[in-house]
Legacy VTK file of the C-alpha trace (Angstrom):
# vtk DataFile Version 3.0
C-alpha trace
ASCII
DATASET POLYDATA
POINTS 162 float
-4.432 16.023 -10.088
-1.499 13.946 -11.356
-2.551 10.821 -9.476
-5.009 8.687 -11.742
-8.416 8.782 -10.553
-10.430 7.237 -9.693
-8.145 5.595 -6.865
-7.140 1.894 -7.213
-7.853 0.528 -3.918
-8.433 1.403 0.026
-5.563 -0.420 2.311
-6.768 -2.170 5.374
-3.947 -3.038 7.660
-4.934 -6.315 9.995
-3.431 -8.433 12.359
-4.257 -11.700 10.565
-4.924 -11.991 6.908
-6.840 -15.474 6.764
-9.191 -14.006 9.546
-9.926 -10.675 7.422
-10.604 -12.487 4.514
-13.333 -15.042 6.391
-14.789 -11.946 7.860
-14.409 -9.311 4.878
-15.956 -11.532 1.868
-19.157 -12.508 3.307
-20.019 -9.008 4.703
-19.195 -6.786 1.878
-19.586 -9.551 -0.875
-16.322 -9.288 -2.125
-13.623 -12.619 -3.340
-10.283 -11.922 -2.148
-7.227 -13.710 -3.794
-5.044 -15.948 -2.013
-2.652 -13.993 0.469
1.049 -13.526 -1.360
4.194 -12.601 0.360
5.735 -9.724 -1.495
9.365 -8.640 -1.149
10.687 -5.063 -1.562
13.434 -2.584 -0.951
11.590 -0.039 1.598
12.902 3.259 3.332
10.894 3.320 6.717
13.034 5.750 9.048
10.315 4.522 12.092
11.086 0.938 11.194
14.835 0.504 10.761
16.056 3.818 12.690
17.899 5.690 8.968
16.619 6.001 5.893
18.522 3.535 3.892
16.888 1.429 1.614
15.841 -2.146 3.425
14.966 -5.421 2.399
11.354 -6.285 3.983
8.488 -8.957 3.026
5.190 -8.158 3.348
1.708 -10.426 3.319
-0.946 -8.908 1.335
-4.192 -10.093 -0.180
-6.539 -7.851 -3.040
-10.028 -7.895 -3.667
-11.156 -9.269 -6.929
-13.899 -6.978 -7.717
-12.881 -3.513 -8.154
-11.703 -0.912 -8.924
-11.439 0.215 -6.405
-10.005 -2.803 -4.942
-9.865 -3.665 -1.245
-6.397 -4.993 0.154
-5.467 -6.337 3.234
-1.828 -5.952 4.596
-0.543 -7.858 7.662
0.368 -5.784 10.063
3.932 -5.943 11.526
6.944 -4.031 12.898
7.584 -0.574 14.184
6.918 1.573 10.627
4.457 1.870 8.019
2.247 -1.364 8.892
2.769 -1.263 12.616
-0.537 -2.573 13.958
0.640 -0.365 17.658
1.094 2.742 15.660
-2.023 2.593 13.221
-4.317 -0.087 14.374
-6.433 -2.548 12.230
-8.760 -1.106 10.144
-8.166 1.524 7.537
-5.091 2.446 6.628
-4.315 4.222 3.193
-5.880 5.216 -0.091
-3.739 3.384 -3.194
-3.590 5.377 -6.448
-1.653 5.153 -9.649
0.796 7.991 -10.766
2.546 8.691 -14.197
4.508 11.566 -12.632
5.359 9.868 -9.023
7.396 12.786 -8.514
4.873 15.523 -9.284
1.930 13.531 -7.776
4.150 13.340 -4.544
4.590 17.112 -4.819
1.097 18.001 -5.039
0.061 15.698 -2.095
2.940 17.289 -0.071
1.438 20.407 -0.206
-1.506 19.438 1.787
0.030 16.680 4.009
3.496 17.338 4.532
6.371 14.914 5.172
7.059 11.247 4.004
6.042 7.868 5.977
7.694 5.236 3.724
8.804 4.875 0.326
9.521 1.328 -2.061
12.439 2.156 -4.556
13.585 -0.140 -7.011
17.405 -1.850 -7.044
18.502 1.316 -8.833
17.114 3.602 -6.288
14.227 4.930 -8.320
10.761 5.334 -6.565
8.130 2.733 -7.091
5.953 3.944 -4.260
5.302 6.522 -1.797
3.645 6.955 1.292
2.267 10.418 2.585
2.224 10.648 6.405
-0.962 10.489 7.838
-3.307 13.163 7.349
-4.157 15.349 10.654
-7.878 15.428 9.348
-8.514 11.497 8.825
-5.499 9.696 9.907
-5.575 8.557 5.985
-2.479 7.498 4.838
-1.839 8.724 0.307
0.215 5.646 -1.043
1.144 6.578 -4.624
1.852 3.545 -6.792
4.380 4.138 -9.967
2.757 3.188 -13.215
5.295 0.701 -13.904
3.378 -1.520 -10.519
-0.202 -1.432 -12.791
0.448 -4.564 -14.526
2.130 -7.108 -11.972
-0.548 -5.579 -9.332
-3.372 -6.467 -12.350
-1.830 -9.675 -12.975
-2.166 -10.617 -9.438
-5.458 -9.445 -8.831
-7.176 -11.133 -12.380
-5.013 -14.274 -12.501
-3.558 -14.564 -9.358
0.100 -14.315 -10.442
2.388 -13.333 -7.542
4.316 -10.251 -8.825
8.061 -11.106 -9.308
LINES 1 163
162 0 1 2 3 4 5 6 7 8 9 10 11 12 13 14 15 16 17 18 19 20 21 22 23 24 25 26 27 28 29 30 31 32 33 34 35 36 37 38 39 40 41 42 43 44 45 46 47 48 49 50 51 52 53 54 55 56 57 58 59 60 61 62 63 64 65 66 67 68 69 70 71 72 73 74 75 76 77 78 79 80 81 82 83 84 85 86 87 88 89 90 91 92 93 94 95 96 97 98 99 100 101 102 103 104 105 106 107 108 109 110 111 112 113 114 115 116 117 118 119 120 121 122 123 124 125 126 127 128 129 130 131 132 133 134 135 136 137 138 139 140 141 142 143 144 145 146 147 148 149 150 151 152 153 154 155 156 157 158 159 160 161
Protein backbone atom coordinates (compact mmCIF):
# COMPACT_ATOMS: atom_id res chain seq x y z
CA UNK A 1 0.00 0.00 0.00
CA UNK A 2 1.29 3.49 -0.83
CA UNK A 3 0.40 5.15 2.52
CA UNK A 4 3.02 4.81 5.24
CA UNK A 5 2.24 2.08 7.76
CA UNK A 6 1.37 1.90 10.54
CA UNK A 7 -1.27 4.56 10.51
CA UNK A 8 -0.35 7.84 12.19
CA UNK A 9 -3.51 8.64 14.14
CA UNK A 10 -7.13 7.95 14.92
CA UNK A 11 -9.30 11.03 14.52
CA UNK A 12 -12.09 11.60 17.03
CA UNK A 13 -14.80 14.19 16.43
CA UNK A 14 -16.04 15.97 19.56
CA UNK A 15 -18.38 18.85 20.39
CA UNK A 16 -16.04 20.09 23.17
CA UNK A 17 -12.32 19.49 22.83
CA UNK A 18 -11.48 20.42 26.44
CA UNK A 19 -14.15 18.04 27.80
CA UNK A 20 -12.82 15.29 25.52
CA UNK A 21 -9.28 15.84 26.82
CA UNK A 22 -10.54 15.79 30.42
CA UNK A 23 -12.29 12.47 29.76
CA UNK A 24 -9.78 10.71 27.51
CA UNK A 25 -6.54 11.63 29.30
CA UNK A 26 -7.23 9.61 32.48
CA UNK A 27 -9.35 7.01 30.66
CA UNK A 28 -6.67 6.15 28.07
CA UNK A 29 -3.64 7.21 30.11
CA UNK A 30 -2.43 9.67 27.46
CA UNK A 31 -1.44 13.32 27.50
CA UNK A 32 -2.86 15.74 24.95
CA UNK A 33 -1.23 18.90 23.66
CA UNK A 34 -3.07 22.14 24.35
CA UNK A 35 -5.68 22.61 21.62
CA UNK A 36 -4.71 24.84 18.71
CA UNK A 37 -6.64 26.54 15.96
CA UNK A 38 -5.37 25.55 12.53
CA UNK A 39 -6.09 27.62 9.42
CA UNK A 40 -6.23 25.92 6.03
CA UNK A 41 -7.75 26.04 2.56
CA UNK A 42 -10.41 23.35 2.32
CA UNK A 43 -12.42 22.00 -0.58
CA UNK A 44 -15.62 20.73 1.03
CA UNK A 45 -18.72 20.71 -1.22
CA UNK A 46 -21.01 19.63 1.65
CA UNK A 47 -19.92 22.67 3.66
CA UNK A 48 -19.70 25.29 0.92
CA UNK A 49 -21.89 24.00 -1.91
CA UNK A 50 -19.09 24.15 -4.48
CA UNK A 51 -15.71 22.62 -5.29
CA UNK A 52 -13.67 25.79 -4.64
CA UNK A 53 -11.06 26.10 -1.88
CA UNK A 54 -12.26 28.14 1.09
CA UNK A 55 -10.29 29.44 4.09
CA UNK A 56 -11.34 27.60 7.26
CA UNK A 57 -10.22 27.25 10.85
CA UNK A 58 -10.53 24.20 13.06
CA UNK A 59 -9.55 23.30 16.61
CA UNK A 60 -7.48 20.17 17.12
CA UNK A 61 -5.31 18.44 19.70
CA UNK A 62 -3.03 15.41 19.40
CA UNK A 63 -1.93 12.94 22.04
CA UNK A 64 1.78 13.08 22.77
CA UNK A 65 1.98 9.31 23.05
CA UNK A 66 2.14 7.40 19.79
CA UNK A 67 2.18 6.67 16.98
CA UNK A 68 -0.48 5.88 16.57
CA UNK A 69 -1.72 9.11 18.12
CA UNK A 70 -5.21 10.25 18.97
CA UNK A 71 -6.33 13.42 17.20
CA UNK A 72 -9.27 15.33 18.63
CA UNK A 73 -11.13 17.60 16.20
CA UNK A 74 -13.85 19.93 17.38
CA UNK A 75 -17.00 19.47 15.32
CA UNK A 76 -18.62 22.35 13.45
CA UNK A 77 -20.46 23.20 10.25
CA UNK A 78 -22.14 20.91 7.73
CA UNK A 79 -19.09 19.40 6.01
CA UNK A 80 -16.37 16.99 7.05
CA UNK A 81 -16.48 18.03 10.73
CA UNK A 82 -20.28 18.03 11.01
CA UNK A 83 -21.44 16.54 14.30
CA UNK A 84 -24.97 16.30 12.90
CA UNK A 85 -23.78 14.21 9.96
CA UNK A 86 -21.01 12.09 11.58
CA UNK A 87 -21.74 12.28 15.30
CA UNK A 88 -19.21 12.46 18.11
CA UNK A 89 -16.70 9.63 18.25
CA UNK A 90 -14.35 7.81 15.89
CA UNK A 91 -14.15 9.80 12.67
CA UNK A 92 -11.10 8.92 10.59
CA UNK A 93 -7.80 7.08 10.31
CA UNK A 94 -4.90 9.35 9.35
CA UNK A 95 -2.00 8.08 7.24
CA UNK A 96 0.96 9.82 5.64
CA UNK A 97 1.63 9.13 1.97
CA UNK A 98 4.79 9.92 0.03
CA UNK A 99 2.75 9.87 -3.20
CA UNK A 100 -0.64 11.30 -2.27
CA UNK A 101 -2.13 10.94 -5.75
CA UNK A 102 -1.21 7.24 -5.98
CA UNK A 103 -2.44 6.54 -2.45
CA UNK A 104 -5.71 8.31 -3.20
CA UNK A 105 -6.21 6.23 -6.35
CA UNK A 106 -5.55 3.07 -4.35
CA UNK A 107 -8.03 4.00 -1.59
CA UNK A 108 -10.67 5.11 -4.12
CA UNK A 109 -10.55 1.60 -5.62
CA UNK A 110 -12.31 0.38 -2.46
CA UNK A 111 -13.97 3.60 -1.20
CA UNK A 112 -15.01 5.55 -4.32
CA UNK A 113 -15.36 9.29 -3.99
CA UNK A 114 -13.94 12.23 -2.15
CA UNK A 115 -15.37 14.01 0.87
CA UNK A 116 -12.93 16.87 1.31
CA UNK A 117 -9.43 18.13 0.50
CA UNK A 118 -6.92 20.48 2.07
CA UNK A 119 -4.86 22.38 -0.51
CA UNK A 120 -1.91 24.74 -0.34
CA UNK A 121 -1.97 28.28 -1.73
CA UNK A 122 -0.99 27.02 -5.19
CA UNK A 123 -3.73 24.38 -5.33
CA UNK A 124 -1.41 21.48 -4.45
CA UNK A 125 -3.00 18.69 -2.44
CA UNK A 126 -1.95 18.49 1.24
CA UNK A 127 -4.65 16.17 2.59
CA UNK A 128 -7.49 14.12 1.16
CA UNK A 129 -10.51 12.60 2.91
CA UNK A 130 -12.39 9.61 1.53
CA UNK A 131 -16.10 9.21 1.77
CA UNK A 132 -17.09 7.12 4.82
CA UNK A 133 -16.75 3.42 4.07
CA UNK A 134 -20.03 1.55 3.84
CA UNK A 135 -18.60 -1.26 5.98
CA UNK A 136 -17.48 0.86 8.96
CA UNK A 137 -18.45 4.48 8.38
CA UNK A 138 -14.77 5.34 8.84
CA UNK A 139 -13.14 8.06 6.75
CA UNK A 140 -9.56 7.64 5.49
CA UNK A 141 -7.42 10.79 5.75
CA UNK A 142 -4.30 10.81 3.58
CA UNK A 143 -1.68 13.39 4.54
CA UNK A 144 1.14 14.58 2.30
CA UNK A 145 4.59 13.87 3.75
CA UNK A 146 5.19 17.66 3.76
CA UNK A 147 2.88 17.81 6.81
CA UNK A 148 4.81 15.24 8.86
CA UNK A 149 7.33 17.83 10.13
CA UNK A 150 4.84 20.50 11.24
CA UNK A 151 2.51 17.93 12.82
CA UNK A 152 5.45 16.23 14.52
CA UNK A 153 6.74 19.53 15.96
CA UNK A 154 3.29 20.22 17.40
CA UNK A 155 3.08 16.75 18.95
CA UNK A 156 6.69 16.67 20.20
CA UNK A 157 7.28 20.30 21.15
CA UNK A 158 3.87 21.98 21.28
CA UNK A 159 4.76 24.29 18.37
CA UNK A 160 1.66 25.25 16.41
CA UNK A 161 2.04 24.72 12.64
CA UNK A 162 2.37 27.97 10.68
